[in-house]
Every structure is written in C-alpha cells, then in structure tokens.
C-alpha positions as CSV (number, residue, x, y, z in Angstrom):
1,M,-56.0,-30.2,80.0
2,F,-54.8,-27.3,82.2
3,E,-52.2,-26.4,79.5
4,S,-55.0,-26.3,76.9
5,I,-57.2,-24.0,79.1
6,K,-54.2,-21.6,79.6
7,K,-53.5,-21.6,75.9
8,N,-57.1,-20.9,75.0
9,K,-57.2,-17.9,77.4
10,I,-54.1,-16.5,75.9
11,E,-55.3,-17.0,72.3
12,S,-58.6,-15.4,73.1
13,G,-56.8,-12.2,74.3
14,V,-54.5,-12.2,71.3
15,I,-57.5,-12.6,68.9
16,V,-59.4,-9.8,70.6
17,G,-56.4,-7.6,70.2
18,I,-56.0,-8.4,66.5
19,F,-59.7,-7.7,66.0
20,I,-59.5,-4.3,67.7
21,I,-56.5,-3.3,65.4
22,V,-58.3,-4.5,62.2
23,I,-61.6,-2.9,63.0
24,T,-59.8,0.3,64.0
25,L,-58.1,0.4,60.6
26,I,-61.3,-0.3,58.7
27,V,-63.4,2.3,60.6
28,Y,-60.5,4.9,60.3
29,Y,-60.5,4.6,56.5
30,I,-64.3,4.8,56.4
31,C,-64.2,8.0,58.5
32,H,-61.4,9.3,56.3
33,A,-63.4,8.6,53.2
34,L,-66.3,10.5,54.7
35,E,-63.9,13.4,55.4
36,L,-64.3,13.4,59.2
37,G,-60.9,14.8,59.6
38,T,-58.6,14.4,62.6
39,F,-61.4,12.8,64.7
40,S,-61.3,9.7,62.4
41,I,-58.8,7.8,64.5
42,V,-60.6,8.6,67.8
43,I,-63.9,7.5,66.3
44,A,-62.3,4.3,65.0
45,L,-60.7,3.4,68.4
46,I,-63.9,4.0,70.3
47,F,-65.9,2.0,67.8
48,S,-63.5,-0.9,67.7
49,I,-63.2,-1.2,71.5
50,A,-67.0,-0.9,71.9
51,T,-67.6,-3.7,69.3
52,A,-64.9,-5.9,70.9
53,W,-66.6,-5.5,74.3
54,G,-70.0,-6.2,72.9
55,S,-68.8,-9.2,71.0
56,Y,-67.2,-10.6,74.2
57,Y,-70.1,-10.1,76.5
58,Y,-73.0,-10.8,74.1
59,S,-71.5,-13.3,71.7
60,D,-73.6,-16.2,73.1
61,K,-76.8,-14.2,72.6
62,I,-75.8,-13.3,69.1
63,V,-74.9,-16.9,68.1
64,L,-78.2,-18.2,69.6
65,S,-80.1,-15.5,67.8
66,I,-78.4,-16.4,64.5
67,N,-79.3,-20.0,65.0
68,K,-82.9,-19.2,66.1
69,A,-82.5,-21.3,69.2
70,R,-85.1,-21.6,72.0
71,P,-84.6,-22.6,75.6
72,A,-85.1,-26.3,76.4
73,T,-87.8,-27.3,78.9
74,K,-88.3,-30.3,81.1
75,E,-91.8,-30.8,79.5
76,E,-90.5,-31.1,75.9
77,D,-86.8,-32.0,76.4
78,L,-86.7,-34.1,79.6
79,K,-84.2,-36.7,78.2
80,I,-81.5,-34.1,77.3
81,V,-82.1,-32.3,80.7
82,N,-81.6,-35.5,82.6
83,I,-78.4,-36.4,80.6
84,L,-76.9,-33.0,81.4
85,D,-77.7,-33.3,85.1
86,A,-76.0,-36.7,85.3
87,L,-72.9,-35.5,83.4
88,M,-72.5,-32.5,85.7
89,V,-71.3,-34.8,88.4
90,T,-68.5,-36.5,86.3
91,S,-67.5,-33.3,84.5
92,G,-66.5,-31.5,87.7
93,L,-68.1,-28.2,86.5
94,S,-69.6,-26.1,89.2
95,H,-72.0,-24.2,86.9
96,K,-74.7,-25.9,84.8
97,P,-74.8,-24.7,81.2
98,R,-78.1,-23.4,79.9
99,L,-79.8,-25.8,77.4
100,Y,-81.2,-24.6,74.0
101,V,-82.8,-26.3,71.1
102,V,-82.8,-25.5,67.4
103,D,-85.7,-26.8,65.4
104,D,-83.9,-28.5,62.5
105,I,-83.8,-32.0,61.2
106,Q,-80.0,-32.2,60.9
107,P,-78.6,-33.9,64.0
108,N,-75.9,-31.5,65.4
109,A,-74.9,-29.6,68.5
110,F,-72.6,-26.8,69.7
111,A,-71.6,-25.1,72.9
112,T,-71.1,-21.3,73.3
113,G,-70.5,-18.6,76.0
114,R,-67.6,-16.6,77.3
115,N,-66.8,-18.9,80.2
116,P,-68.2,-21.9,82.1
117,E,-70.3,-19.6,84.4
118,N,-72.0,-18.2,81.3
119,S,-72.2,-21.2,79.0
120,V,-74.8,-22.7,76.7
121,I,-75.2,-26.1,75.1
122,C,-77.5,-26.1,72.0
123,V,-78.8,-29.2,70.2
124,T,-81.0,-29.6,67.2
125,T,-84.3,-31.5,67.3
126,G,-82.9,-33.8,64.8
127,L,-80.2,-34.8,67.3
128,L,-82.8,-35.5,69.9
129,E,-84.9,-37.6,67.6
130,K,-82.2,-39.7,65.8
131,L,-79.8,-40.5,68.7
132,D,-80.3,-42.9,71.5
133,Y,-79.5,-42.2,75.2
134,Y,-75.8,-43.2,75.1
135,E,-75.2,-41.4,71.8
136,L,-76.8,-38.2,73.2
137,E,-74.7,-38.6,76.3
138,G,-71.5,-38.7,74.2
139,V,-72.5,-35.6,72.3
140,I,-73.4,-33.6,75.4
141,A,-70.2,-34.8,77.1
142,H,-68.2,-33.5,74.1
143,E,-69.9,-30.1,74.4
144,L,-69.2,-30.0,78.2
145,S,-65.6,-30.7,77.4
146,H,-65.4,-27.6,75.2
147,I,-66.9,-25.6,78.1
148,K,-64.5,-27.0,80.7
149,N,-61.5,-26.4,78.3
150,Y,-62.6,-22.8,77.6
151,D,-62.8,-23.6,73.9
152,I,-66.2,-21.9,73.9
153,R,-64.8,-18.5,74.6
154,L,-62.4,-18.6,71.8
155,S,-64.8,-20.1,69.2
156,C,-67.7,-17.8,70.1
157,V,-65.7,-14.6,70.1
158,V,-64.0,-15.5,66.8
159,S,-67.3,-16.4,65.1
160,V,-68.9,-13.1,66.1
161,M,-65.9,-10.9,65.4
162,V,-65.1,-12.5,62.1
163,G,-68.7,-12.1,60.9
164,F,-68.8,-8.5,62.0
165,M,-65.4,-7.8,60.4
166,V,-66.5,-9.2,57.0
167,M,-69.8,-7.1,57.1
168,L,-67.9,-3.9,58.0
169,S,-65.3,-4.5,55.3
170,D,-68.1,-4.9,52.8
171,L,-69.7,-1.7,54.0
172,F,-66.4,0.1,53.7
173,S,-65.9,-1.0,50.1
174,R,-69.5,0.0,49.1
175,I,-68.9,3.5,50.6
176,L,-65.7,3.9,48.7
177,F,-66.9,2.6,45.4
178,L,-70.3,4.4,45.5
179,G,-69.3,7.6,47.3
180,G,-65.7,7.9,46.2
181,A,-66.6,8.7,42.6
182,K,-68.3,12.0,43.6
183,D,-65.0,13.6,44.7
184,R,-62.8,12.0,42.0
185,D,-62.1,15.3,40.3
186,S,-61.1,17.1,43.5
187,D,-58.9,14.4,45.1
188,S,-58.6,11.6,42.6
189,K,-55.3,10.4,43.9
190,G,-56.4,10.1,47.6
191,N,-59.7,8.4,46.6
192,G,-57.9,6.0,44.4
193,I,-55.6,4.9,47.3
194,L,-58.6,4.5,49.6
195,M,-60.5,2.5,47.0
196,I,-57.4,0.2,46.6
197,I,-57.3,-0.2,50.4
198,G,-61.0,-1.0,50.5
199,L,-60.6,-3.6,47.8
200,I,-57.7,-5.2,49.7
201,F,-59.8,-5.3,52.9
202,L,-62.7,-6.8,51.0
203,I,-60.5,-9.6,49.6
204,L,-58.5,-10.3,52.7
205,S,-61.3,-10.2,55.3
206,P,-62.8,-13.6,54.4
207,I,-59.3,-15.1,54.2
208,F,-58.3,-13.5,57.5
209,G,-61.5,-14.8,59.1
210,S,-60.8,-18.4,57.9
211,L,-57.3,-18.2,59.3
212,M,-58.6,-17.0,62.6
213,Q,-61.1,-19.9,62.8
214,L,-58.3,-22.3,61.9
215,A,-56.4,-20.8,64.9
216,L,-58.9,-22.7,67.0
217,S,-57.1,-25.8,65.8
218,R,-58.8,-29.1,64.9
219,K,-56.8,-30.7,67.8
220,R,-59.4,-29.2,70.1
221,E,-62.0,-31.5,68.6
222,F,-59.8,-34.5,69.4
223,L,-59.2,-33.2,72.9
224,A,-63.0,-32.7,73.5
225,D,-63.7,-36.2,72.2
226,A,-61.1,-37.7,74.6
227,T,-62.4,-35.6,77.5
228,A,-65.9,-36.7,76.7
229,V,-64.9,-40.3,77.1
230,E,-63.4,-39.4,80.5
231,F,-66.8,-38.1,81.5
232,T,-68.9,-41.0,80.2
233,R,-66.4,-44.0,80.3
234,N,-68.2,-45.1,77.1
235,P,-66.3,-44.3,73.8
236,E,-68.8,-46.4,71.8
237,G,-71.6,-44.0,72.6
238,L,-69.7,-41.0,71.0
239,I,-68.4,-43.2,68.2
240,S,-71.9,-44.3,67.2
241,A,-73.1,-40.7,67.5
242,L,-70.4,-39.4,65.2
243,Q,-71.2,-42.1,62.6
244,K,-74.9,-41.2,62.6
245,L,-74.1,-37.4,62.4
246,D,-71.7,-38.0,59.5
247,A,-74.1,-40.3,57.6
248,D,-77.0,-37.8,57.9
249,S,-77.4,-35.9,54.6
250,N,-79.7,-33.1,55.8
251,Q,-78.6,-29.5,55.6
252,L,-78.7,-27.3,58.6
253,K,-80.9,-24.4,57.6
254,T,-79.3,-21.9,60.0
255,A,-75.7,-22.9,59.2
256,N,-73.3,-20.1,58.1
257,S,-69.6,-20.0,57.6
258,A,-69.0,-17.8,60.7
259,T,-70.4,-20.3,63.1
260,A,-69.7,-23.6,61.3
261,N,-66.6,-24.3,63.4
262,M,-68.7,-24.3,66.6
263,Y,-70.7,-27.5,65.8
264,I,-69.6,-31.0,66.8
265,V,-69.6,-31.9,63.1
266,N,-69.5,-29.6,60.1
267,P,-73.1,-28.5,59.3
268,F,-72.3,-28.1,55.6
269,K,-72.7,-31.5,54.0
270,K,-70.4,-32.4,51.1
271,N,-70.9,-35.2,48.6
272,T,-68.2,-37.7,48.5
273,K,-67.8,-40.8,46.4
274,E,-69.0,-44.0,48.0
275,G,-66.3,-46.0,49.6
276,K,-63.8,-43.2,49.5
277,K,-62.4,-42.1,52.9
278,K,-63.4,-38.5,53.8
279,S,-60.4,-36.5,54.8
280,S,-60.1,-33.0,56.2
281,S,-58.5,-30.4,54.0
282,L,-56.1,-27.6,55.0
283,W,-59.1,-25.3,55.3
284,S,-61.4,-27.7,57.1
285,T,-62.8,-26.5,60.5
286,H,-63.2,-30.1,61.7
287,P,-61.0,-33.2,61.5
288,S,-62.5,-36.0,59.5
289,I,-65.0,-38.3,61.3
290,E,-62.8,-41.3,60.4
291,D,-59.8,-39.7,62.2
292,R,-61.8,-38.9,65.2
293,I,-63.3,-42.4,65.5
294,E,-59.8,-43.9,65.1
295,A,-58.5,-41.7,67.9
296,L,-61.5,-42.8,70.1
297,R,-60.9,-46.4,69.4
298,N,-57.3,-46.0,70.5
299,I,-58.3,-44.7,73.9
300,R,-57.8,-47.6,76.3
C-alpha cells in the first residue's frame, strides 16, 4: 500500500508537468495565430501554470459541479453517514471525507479531492435506494481505499486537466480555421502550418486524454477492492454490490468521458449478449466486474 501511495504521488507530479507543457504549446500557437508576437510564450506559460494550479486546488469542486452533487445530510442520508462514521475507525484515516449525493437512479459512487484532508465521497440516490447496509458498506470502503491510497488526487487532476485540454484544443482549431483564412493571402505558408498543427492537436487531444486516464491503471480498482475488504472484513458485501451495480441498466445522466474513470463501475452501460462474459478492453477505464469478483473471492 505504501508503495502504491508513493507511486501515485510521483505520477500526479509527472502528469501535472505534462499538462503544463501541452497547454503551453496550445496557448502559444493560439497567441501566435492571433499575432501577439514575442509575448506569446510568456502568456502561454502564465496561462498553463495558472490553469494547472486551479485544476489541482479546485478539481474536487469542478467535478462535484459537473455531476450536480449536493451535500449529504443526517436528516436525509443518515444511513450513509453512519456507515462512513463506522468505517473511519477501521480505515485509519484521520480526516473524515465530506459526503455528497447525486440525484440519479443509477447506483454508483466516486471519491475525489487532492488529498485525504480535502477528500469527498459522492454517491447516487440510486445507490442508497438499491443497496442494503453491507453492500453500501463495501462501496464506501472501496471509495475510502481510493482516498487512503491517494488515487483520488491522480484521477481528479487528470479528469479536470484532460477535459480542459480537449476544450482548449477545440477552441484553438476553431480560431485557426475561422480566423486563419483572413490572412491567407499575406502569410499563407505560416497559417497553413498553424492549421496543420491545430488539426494535429484536435485529433491527438482525445487520444492523449484517454492514455492519461489509462495511466491511472485498472490495477488500482483491484487494490481498492482488496483494501475495502481489509476495512470491512466482509468480501461478500462488496461482491453483492458490484453484481447489483453491473446488472443495473440505467444510464447516469451526468456521466461524461472525462470523469467516467472515477466511478466504482463504468457509468456508461454497454449492451452485451446474455451469457457472454463481459471483459475489459484495452481502452477500458475499469476492469471487468467478473475479474474483480473473482479477485475478491480469492481473498482469504
């Protein structure tokens, strides 16, 4: 576990560094296309560092806003509050995560935040309604595991940065293709090169984003499952929860590709033939439910 925490901290720093470089390049070419001269690189560096800082310190608020989450209350969500209180003892965490709820019928959950001191666990109303006490306990323990292992910092920062990078790349391409044509006669060669660069960024940004999300490694889900069992001493609770979550066919309304990797199960439901084992593809953000359940059953 300590090795995993150390690795996650290093990977977070590397990914932030990569993000700053990519954003600097994109903003530089936008400034160059707008003919801002020698100040382009200075503007690009300031902008990329500022957005990286904002993504790190406000990523949890951004993710909660995207998912339209509300704070949980004892009056409405007493069961989940009591479960978290009980698990705080066995988890060894010194800071209690804040609890949030998303009004959606799909049963799902995620954890977010930059560190255990500033962490959040968010569940859907569907999860609260469809799971029993021990199943909910398994899910919350899984999310606490992500917090303790510092998975939340990596996944949250990547989700926000990747989404921002794709939007900025799209803006860059629009500027070049709409504005570049005006100066085509005066500097057709330069604009042509910039338009090609913009097209490359537009094509590669989603791919780059997917690769960064895969850098989170599906092994972290297995580790979080195993750590959750250490907290609850009840693998059957989490196994039953995963089975119910996998069997539910409802779509999560607030789901998007940037934050899908944060959930305990993939919020995007895919139809599979009955009786055929679901397997995770190379580009899957989660391991298959069958593989996770098999790993849990092998914990003795």
